[in-house]
C-alpha angles and dihedrals in degrees: 000000000000091000091056092051090050092051091050093050095047091045092054097048098072091048091049090048091050092049091047090051091050091049090052091050090049093050092049092051091047093051091048091048091050091048091052093045090050092049091049094049091047093050089049090053092038093237119162102230097186092057099049114095116194115201 
């Protein structure tokens, strides 16, 4: 019985790691998309992004 649980746990880890890696990739792409979108909107409105300080 212990051996079966061990197999289940080790079998899940690579899948969980793969899912976690995919989530990280997605978050990086999403952050990059948001940054580009923010820059595009700022340039359309002619806002100086570097000079704006949000508190």
